[in-house]
C-alpha positions as CSV (number, residue, x, y, z in Angstrom):
1,M,62.6,2.8,41.0
2,R,65.8,3.2,38.9
3,V,69.4,3.1,40.5
4,R,69.2,6.4,42.0
5,W,71.4,6.9,44.7
6,T,74.9,7.0,45.9
7,L,74.8,5.5,49.4
8,G,76.0,7.6,52.1
9,V,77.5,5.4,55.0
10,A,77.2,7.8,57.8
11,V,74.7,6.8,60.7
12,A,73.3,9.2,63.1
13,V,75.0,9.2,66.5
14,A,72.7,8.9,69.6
15,A,73.0,12.3,70.6
16,A,72.0,13.7,67.2
17,I,68.9,11.3,66.9
18,G,67.8,12.6,70.4
19,I,67.9,16.1,69.0
20,T,66.0,15.2,66.1
21,A,63.5,13.1,67.8
22,A,62.8,16.3,70.4
23,C,62.4,18.4,67.4
24,A,59.8,16.2,65.6
25,S,57.8,15.6,69.0
26,S,57.6,19.1,69.4
27,T,56.2,19.6,65.6
28,P,52.6,20.9,65.7
29,G,49.6,18.3,65.5
30,P,51.2,15.6,67.2
31,R,47.9,13.9,67.8
32,L,46.9,13.6,64.2
33,A,50.2,12.6,63.1
34,Q,50.4,9.5,65.8
35,E,46.8,8.7,65.2
36,L,47.1,8.4,61.5
37,A,50.5,6.7,61.9
38,D,48.8,4.1,64.3
39,R,45.9,3.5,61.6
40,V,48.3,2.7,58.9
41,T,48.9,-1.0,60.0
42,P,51.3,-3.3,58.4
43,D,48.2,-5.6,57.7
44,N,46.3,-3.0,55.7
45,V,49.3,-2.1,53.8
46,Y,50.2,-5.7,53.0
47,A,46.7,-6.0,52.0
48,H,47.2,-3.5,49.0
49,L,50.4,-5.3,48.0
50,A,48.5,-8.7,47.8
51,E,46.0,-6.8,45.1
52,L,49.2,-5.5,43.3
53,Q,50.6,-8.9,43.3
54,K,47.3,-10.3,41.8
55,I,47.4,-7.8,39.2
56,A,50.9,-8.6,38.0
57,D,50.0,-12.3,38.2
58,S,47.2,-11.7,35.8
59,H,49.2,-9.4,33.3
60,D,52.4,-11.3,32.3
61,G,54.0,-10.9,35.6
62,N,54.4,-7.1,35.7
63,R,52.8,-3.7,36.0
64,A,55.0,-1.7,33.7
65,D,54.1,1.7,32.2
66,G,52.1,1.4,29.1
67,T,50.9,-2.1,29.6
68,P,47.3,-3.7,30.8
69,G,49.2,-4.3,34.1
70,Y,49.7,-0.8,34.7
71,Q,46.3,0.2,33.5
72,A,44.7,-2.4,36.1
73,S,47.1,-0.8,38.9
74,V,45.5,2.5,38.0
75,D,42.1,1.2,38.1
76,Y,42.7,-0.4,41.5
77,V,44.3,2.7,43.2
78,V,41.4,4.8,41.6
79,K,38.7,2.6,43.0
80,T,40.1,2.5,46.5
81,L,40.5,6.2,46.5
82,R,36.6,6.7,45.4
83,D,35.3,4.2,47.8
84,K,36.8,6.7,50.5
85,G,35.1,9.5,49.0
86,F,38.1,11.2,47.2
87,D,37.4,12.7,43.9
88,V,40.0,11.4,41.7
89,Q,41.6,12.5,38.5
90,T,44.0,10.5,35.9
91,P,45.7,13.1,33.8
92,E,47.4,11.9,30.8
93,F,50.8,12.8,29.6
94,Q,52.9,11.9,26.8
95,R,56.4,10.2,27.3
96,L,59.1,9.4,25.1
97,S,59.1,5.5,24.9
98,G,61.9,4.9,22.1
99,S,62.9,5.7,18.5
100,E,62.5,4.4,15.2
101,G,63.8,4.8,11.5
102,G,66.9,6.8,11.8
103,R,70.7,6.2,11.3
104,P,72.6,8.9,13.2
105,A,76.1,9.7,11.9
106,L,78.5,12.3,11.7
107,T,80.6,12.3,8.3
108,I,84.1,13.8,8.5
109,A,86.3,13.9,5.2
110,G,84.0,11.1,3.7
111,R,84.1,8.9,6.8
112,G,81.5,8.2,9.0
113,Y,81.6,8.4,12.8
114,R,79.4,7.4,15.6
115,V,77.1,10.3,16.9
116,D,74.3,9.9,19.5
117,Q,71.3,12.0,19.2
118,A,70.8,14.0,22.4
119,S,67.2,14.6,21.5
120,L,64.6,12.5,19.7
121,L,62.2,15.3,19.5
122,L,64.9,17.4,17.2
123,T,66.1,16.1,13.9
124,T,68.0,17.4,11.2
125,E,66.6,18.3,7.8
126,P,66.6,15.3,5.1
127,G,70.3,15.0,4.1
128,G,71.5,16.0,7.4
129,L,73.2,19.4,8.5
130,R,76.5,20.3,6.3
131,A,78.4,23.0,7.9
132,E,82.0,24.0,9.4
133,S,82.8,22.6,12.8
134,L,84.4,25.5,15.0
135,R,85.0,25.7,18.6
136,P,84.7,28.5,21.4
137,R,88.1,29.5,22.7
138,R,87.4,27.8,26.1
139,S,86.1,24.3,25.2
140,A,83.3,24.1,27.8
141,G,81.2,26.6,25.9
142,C,79.0,27.5,28.9
143,S,78.9,31.4,28.5
144,A,79.6,33.9,25.8
145,S,83.1,34.8,27.6
146,D,84.0,31.1,26.8
147,Y,83.7,32.0,22.9
148,G,85.3,35.5,23.2
149,S,86.3,36.5,19.7
150,A,85.7,33.0,18.3
151,S,82.9,33.2,15.6
152,V,80.6,30.0,15.4
153,K,77.9,31.9,13.4
154,G,76.4,29.5,10.9
155,A,78.7,26.5,12.2
156,I,78.4,23.5,14.2
157,T,80.2,24.2,17.6
158,V,82.0,21.7,19.2
159,V,82.2,21.8,22.9
160,D,83.2,19.5,25.8
161,D,81.2,18.1,28.6
162,S,82.5,19.9,31.6
163,G,81.5,23.2,33.4
164,C,77.7,23.5,33.0
165,S,74.8,21.4,31.8
166,I,74.0,20.6,28.2
167,V,71.3,23.1,28.4
168,D,73.5,26.0,29.2
169,K,75.9,24.9,26.4
170,H,73.1,24.7,23.9
171,A,71.8,28.3,24.9
172,T,75.1,29.6,24.6
173,A,75.6,28.2,21.1
174,V,72.3,29.6,19.9
175,A,73.2,33.1,21.2
176,E,76.4,32.7,19.2
177,G,74.7,31.8,16.1
178,A,75.7,28.2,16.0
179,V,73.2,26.1,13.8
180,G,74.2,22.8,15.5
181,M,76.2,21.3,18.7
182,L,78.4,18.4,19.1
183,V,79.3,17.7,22.7
184,V,82.7,15.5,23.1
185,S,81.8,13.0,26.2
186,K,82.3,9.2,26.6
187,A,79.0,9.1,28.3
188,T,75.6,9.4,26.1
189,P,72.0,10.3,27.1
190,A,70.9,6.5,27.1
191,N,74.1,5.5,29.2
192,P,75.2,8.7,31.3
193,V,77.4,6.8,33.7
194,G,80.7,8.8,33.6
195,A,78.9,12.3,32.7
196,P,79.9,15.0,34.8
197,P,77.1,15.8,37.3
198,G,74.5,17.9,36.0
199,L,75.4,17.4,32.2
200,F,71.9,15.8,31.5
201,T,69.5,17.8,33.6
202,P,65.8,16.6,33.8
203,G,63.9,17.3,30.5
204,Y,67.0,18.8,29.0
205,Y,65.9,17.4,25.6
206,R,62.5,19.4,25.4
207,Q,64.7,22.6,25.5
208,F,66.7,22.4,22.2
209,T,66.0,24.4,19.2
210,I,69.1,23.3,17.3
211,P,70.5,19.8,16.4
212,V,72.8,18.5,19.4
213,G,74.9,15.6,18.9
214,I,77.1,13.3,21.3
215,I,80.4,12.1,20.0
216,D,83.5,10.4,21.6
217,P,87.1,11.5,21.5
218,T,87.6,9.4,18.4
219,A,85.3,11.5,16.4
220,D,86.4,14.7,18.0
221,S,90.2,13.9,16.7
222,A,88.9,13.6,13.2
223,L,87.0,16.9,13.5
224,R,90.5,18.4,14.7
225,R,92.3,17.2,11.6
226,T,89.8,18.9,9.2
227,N,88.9,22.6,7.9
228,S,86.3,21.2,5.6
229,P,82.4,21.3,6.2
230,V,81.2,18.2,7.9
231,T,77.8,16.4,7.6
232,L,75.6,15.7,10.6
233,V,72.5,13.5,10.4
234,L,70.4,13.1,13.4
235,D,67.3,11.4,11.8
236,N,66.0,9.1,14.8
237,K,62.1,9.8,15.2
238,P,60.2,9.7,18.8
239,V,57.8,6.9,19.5
240,M,55.5,8.5,22.0
241,T,53.4,6.5,24.6
242,T,50.4,8.1,26.7
243,S,50.3,7.3,30.2
244,R,48.4,8.8,33.2
245,N,49.1,9.8,36.7
246,V,46.6,9.2,39.4
247,V,45.8,12.4,41.6
248,A,43.4,12.9,44.6
249,Q,43.2,15.6,47.2
250,T,41.0,16.0,50.4
251,K,38.1,18.2,50.2
252,A,38.8,19.9,53.5
253,G,41.9,21.8,54.4
254,N,43.9,24.9,53.6
255,T,44.6,25.0,49.8
256,D,47.3,27.5,50.0
257,N,49.4,24.8,51.9
258,V,49.0,21.8,49.9
259,V,50.7,18.7,51.4
260,M,51.8,16.4,48.6
261,V,52.5,12.8,49.0
262,G,53.7,10.4,46.3
263,A,54.9,7.1,45.0
264,H,55.5,5.7,41.4
265,L,53.1,3.5,40.6
266,D,54.6,1.4,37.7
267,S,56.9,-1.6,37.9
268,V,59.9,-2.9,35.6
269,R,59.0,-5.0,32.8
270,S,61.1,-7.8,34.4
271,G,59.0,-8.3,37.6
272,A,55.8,-7.4,39.6
273,G,57.6,-4.6,41.4
274,I,55.9,-5.2,44.7
275,N,58.8,-3.7,46.9
276,D,59.8,-1.6,43.9
277,N,57.4,0.3,44.5
278,G,54.2,-1.3,45.3
279,S,55.3,-0.9,48.9
280,G,55.5,2.9,48.5
281,V,52.0,2.8,46.6
282,A,50.5,0.8,49.5
283,A,51.6,3.2,51.9
284,V,50.4,6.2,50.5
285,L,47.2,4.5,49.3
286,E,46.6,3.1,52.8
287,T,47.4,6.7,54.4
288,A,44.8,8.3,52.2
289,A,42.4,5.8,53.3
290,Q,42.7,6.5,56.8
291,L,43.1,10.0,56.6
292,G,39.8,10.3,54.6
293,A,38.6,12.7,51.9
294,N,37.2,15.2,54.5
295,P,39.6,15.4,57.6
296,K,39.0,18.3,59.9
297,G,41.0,21.6,59.8
298,G,44.6,21.8,58.9
299,N,46.2,21.9,55.4
300,A,44.9,20.0,52.4
301,V,46.5,16.9,51.4
302,R,47.1,15.7,47.8
303,F,48.0,12.1,47.0
304,A,49.8,11.2,43.8
305,F,50.7,8.0,42.0
306,W,53.1,8.5,39.2
307,G,53.4,6.7,35.9
308,A,56.8,6.0,34.2
309,G,58.7,6.3,37.2
310,E,60.7,3.5,36.2
311,I,61.6,5.3,32.8
312,G,62.2,8.4,34.3
313,Q,60.2,11.4,36.0
314,D,58.2,12.0,33.3
315,G,55.0,11.6,35.2
316,A,55.8,14.0,38.0
317,T,57.4,16.4,35.7
318,A,54.4,16.5,33.4
319,Y,52.0,17.0,36.4
320,L,54.2,19.9,37.7
321,R,54.3,21.5,34.3
322,S,50.5,21.3,34.1
323,L,50.3,23.5,37.0
324,D,50.3,27.3,36.7
325,E,52.3,29.7,38.8
326,K,49.9,30.1,41.6
327,Q,49.1,26.2,41.6
328,L,53.0,25.5,41.9
329,G,52.8,28.2,44.9
330,D,50.1,26.2,46.5
331,V,52.2,23.1,46.9
332,A,53.9,23.5,50.6
333,L,56.2,20.2,50.2
334,Y,56.4,17.0,48.7
335,L,57.0,13.7,50.5
336,D,58.1,10.7,48.2
337,I,57.8,7.3,49.4
338,D,59.7,4.6,47.7
339,T,60.9,0.7,48.4
340,I,60.0,0.6,51.8
341,G,59.9,-3.2,52.0
342,S,63.4,-4.4,51.0
343,P,64.4,-7.9,52.3
344,N,67.6,-6.8,53.6
345,A,66.2,-3.5,55.0
346,G,67.8,-0.3,55.8
347,Y,66.2,2.7,57.5
348,F,67.0,5.9,55.3
349,T,65.6,9.4,55.3
350,D,66.2,11.5,52.3
351,D,69.1,13.8,53.1
352,G,67.3,17.3,53.1
353,D,70.3,19.0,54.9
354,Q,72.8,17.6,52.7
355,S,74.7,16.4,56.0
356,A,75.7,13.0,54.1
357,Q,77.6,15.0,51.3
358,A,79.9,17.0,53.4
359,G,82.7,18.3,51.7
360,A,81.3,17.6,48.2
361,K,79.9,20.0,45.7
362,V,75.9,19.7,45.7
363,A,73.2,21.7,44.3
364,P,71.3,23.6,47.1
365,V,67.9,22.0,48.1
366,P,64.9,24.0,48.8
367,P,64.5,25.6,52.2
368,G,62.1,23.5,54.5
369,S,63.8,20.2,53.3
370,A,66.0,19.8,56.2
371,G,63.3,20.1,58.4
372,I,61.3,17.4,56.7
373,E,64.5,15.2,57.3
374,R,64.2,15.8,61.0
375,T,60.4,14.8,60.9
376,F,61.3,11.6,59.5
377,A,64.4,10.9,61.3
378,G,62.6,11.6,64.8
379,R,59.6,9.5,64.0
380,L,62.1,6.7,63.0
381,N,64.1,7.1,66.1
382,L,60.7,6.8,68.3
383,A,59.8,3.6,66.2
384,G,63.0,2.1,67.4
385,V,65.4,2.3,64.5
386,R,68.2,4.5,63.9
387,P,67.8,6.5,60.7
388,A,70.8,7.1,58.2
389,D,70.7,9.7,55.2
390,M,70.0,8.8,51.8
391,P,71.7,11.5,49.6
392,L,69.4,13.2,47.2
393,G,69.5,12.2,43.6
394,R,68.3,13.9,40.4
395,A,66.9,10.8,38.8
396,T,63.8,10.0,41.0
397,D,60.3,11.2,41.2
398,Y,61.3,14.2,43.9
399,A,63.8,15.5,41.3
400,P,61.3,17.6,39.3
401,F,60.1,18.9,42.9
402,L,63.5,19.8,43.7
403,A,63.6,21.6,40.3
404,A,60.7,23.4,41.1
405,G,61.9,24.8,44.5
406,I,59.4,22.7,46.4
407,P,60.9,21.1,49.7
408,V,61.3,17.5,49.6
409,G,61.6,14.7,52.0
410,G,61.0,10.9,52.0
411,V,62.0,7.4,53.4
412,T,63.3,4.2,51.8
413,A,64.7,0.9,52.8
414,G,67.3,0.8,50.1
415,S,67.6,-1.0,46.8
416,S,70.4,-2.1,45.0
417,Q,73.0,-0.6,47.4
418,I,75.1,-2.9,49.4
419,K,74.8,-3.0,53.1
420,T,77.8,-2.3,55.1
421,D,79.1,-4.0,58.3
422,V,78.2,-0.9,60.3
423,Q,74.9,-0.9,59.0
424,A,74.3,-4.8,59.5
425,R,75.2,-4.4,63.3
426,I,73.0,-1.5,63.6
427,W,70.1,-2.8,61.6
428,G,70.4,-6.4,61.4
429,G,70.6,-8.2,58.1
430,Q,73.4,-9.5,55.9
431,A,76.4,-7.2,55.3
432,G,77.9,-7.3,51.7
433,V,74.5,-7.9,50.2
434,A,72.1,-5.5,48.6
435,F,69.2,-3.9,50.6
436,D,67.0,-5.5,48.0
437,P,68.7,-8.5,46.6
438,D,65.6,-8.9,44.0
439,Y,65.7,-5.3,42.8
440,H,64.5,-5.1,39.3
441,T,64.2,-8.8,38.9
442,P,61.1,-11.4,38.6
443,R,61.9,-12.1,42.4
444,D,60.5,-8.7,43.5
445,T,57.3,-10.5,44.5
446,I,55.2,-10.2,47.8
447,D,56.8,-13.3,49.2
448,H,60.1,-11.3,49.7
449,V,58.9,-8.2,51.3
450,N,60.2,-7.5,54.7
451,R,57.1,-6.7,56.9
452,D,58.9,-5.2,59.7
453,A,60.6,-2.4,57.4
454,L,57.1,-2.1,55.7
455,G,55.4,-1.4,58.8
456,I,57.8,1.0,60.3
457,L,58.3,2.9,57.3
458,A,54.5,3.1,56.3
459,S,53.8,4.5,59.5
460,S,56.4,7.0,59.3
461,A,55.1,8.3,56.0
462,A,51.9,8.5,57.7
463,F,53.2,10.3,60.5
464,A,54.9,12.9,58.4
465,V,51.7,13.3,56.2
466,G,49.6,13.9,59.6
467,T,52.3,16.4,61.0
468,Y,52.2,18.7,58.0
469,A,48.4,18.3,57.2
470,Q,47.9,19.7,60.8
471,S,50.5,22.5,60.3
472,I,53.6,23.5,58.2
473,E,55.0,25.8,61.0
474,G,57.5,25.0,63.8
475,A,61.1,23.9,63.9
476,N,60.4,21.3,61.4
477,G,58.2,23.5,59.1
478,V,58.7,24.9,55.4
479,P,58.0,28.3,54.3
480,A,54.8,30.1,54.3
481,R,52.9,30.9,51.3
482,D,54.2,34.3,50.8
483,H,58.0,33.1,51.1
484,R,57.8,30.5,48.4
485,N,60.0,30.9,45.2
486,R,58.5,28.3,42.7
487,R,59.6,27.9,38.9
488,T,58.4,25.3,36.5
489,P,60.7,22.5,36.2
C-alpha cells in the first residue's frame, strides 16, 4: 500500500453506531455472514502470514512485484486456492516500470529548461518538436470556451494545472489543433504532491496523442518573453515489466451479481510487506478457503490478488480493462482489504457515504458504497470496536473500481497516518505515533503484526463477503443488475 489517505479524525458517536449495527444486523443472509466470519479465525489467517514471511525470507527479504519473491507469493496463493477446489487464473499484464535513454528538455531562445515527460508511452520525433508556444484566453485550457478566439493550431499550447484533469486539457488542446502541450505546475507525475486534486487521474498517460510536458514557473516565464518557436524534446522511452494477478471465482452462485473482494499481493522492495499487504491477502485467502469453491445458493464470489499494488493500480486497472461491457456490469461491488494488522491499530471503514469529508468538494461515489460502509461499521461495532471513516482516495486498488462505477468498500487498520489523542482513548495504543510505524520498512514483518486487529478486521471482511454473497438487496444493498452504470476505467 502506498501513502493513500488523508486521515479523517471523526469517530462515530454511540447513537450513530447503534443505527449502523441495526442496519447491518438486518442485512439479508446473516447466517452465512456470521458463520463465515466465525470460521475465519486469527490463527488460520496468521498461518498464511507465516508462509508469506517464509517466502520473503527466502527471496532477499521482500515480495516486490517483478521479483522471484512475488512469483513465489503468486504460487502460494494459487496452490492454496486450487487445493480448495477453485479454478484459478493468473492473467498477465504489462506495467510501466521505468524509463531509459532520454534527456527531456525545453529549449527557449537557445537556453535549456527542465521539462518532465508526462507520458513515457509518447515521445517526440527525433530532434524534438519545434513550434510556437501559444496560450488559451483562460489559462486552464479545459474547454473550447477557454480558448475563445485564440488559435493554437500547429502550436504547443501552454496551460496551467487548474480546473480539470490533464486528460481534459489534452483533449481540448487536440480539438483546437495543438501539436503539443505544456502544463505549468510545481508538481510532476513522479512527485504529484501539491498538484490540484484530479490533475493526474488514474491511467491518464495512456490517453495522450500529442506530446505533453510539465514545466515549472521559471520555464513559463521564459516562454512569456519570446515569440520565437521553441523546441520540446520528450525522448525518455518506457521500460515495461510483465506482471500477473491471481483471480478465482466460486463455481456456484448468481454470476449476474458477482461479489468481488481483493487485496494487493506485492510488497515494497524494502521489506516483506507482512502487514502491507500480507494481512489483507491472508484475510481474503482464508475467506476463500472457508467459503469454498461450491457454496450453496446466493451470488458468485470472485477473489482477486493484485499485482503492482505498491507501484500503482496497474493490476486492478488492467483486469477491469480486460472485461467487456457485460462482464463489467456483472460485478455488483468490490471490497478492498488492506493493512489490517497494524501494530498501533485503528479500526477504519472506507468512507462510502463521504461523511468524513463534509464541506469538502469530493467526487461522487457509485451508489451502494454507503451501504457497504454501514455493513462493515455495524460488524465492527458488534465485534466491540468503534469504527471511524477513512476518506476514499484515488491512489489505491479500489480506485479503478470507483472509476468504473462499481460500489466499493473496505476496512483497514491504518498505515503511516498519525494516531490522535482521541483515537488512542477509544482504541488504545499510542497517540502521536503512526498506526503502522513499520510501514514500508524492513520492520514490516510477522513479529510486528497486531493479532487482535488482524482477527477483528479479517472476520469483518469475511462477514461482508458472506452478507453480499447471500444477497445484494436490503437497506445496505447495492444496485440491481439492470440499474448499474459501468464504464471502462
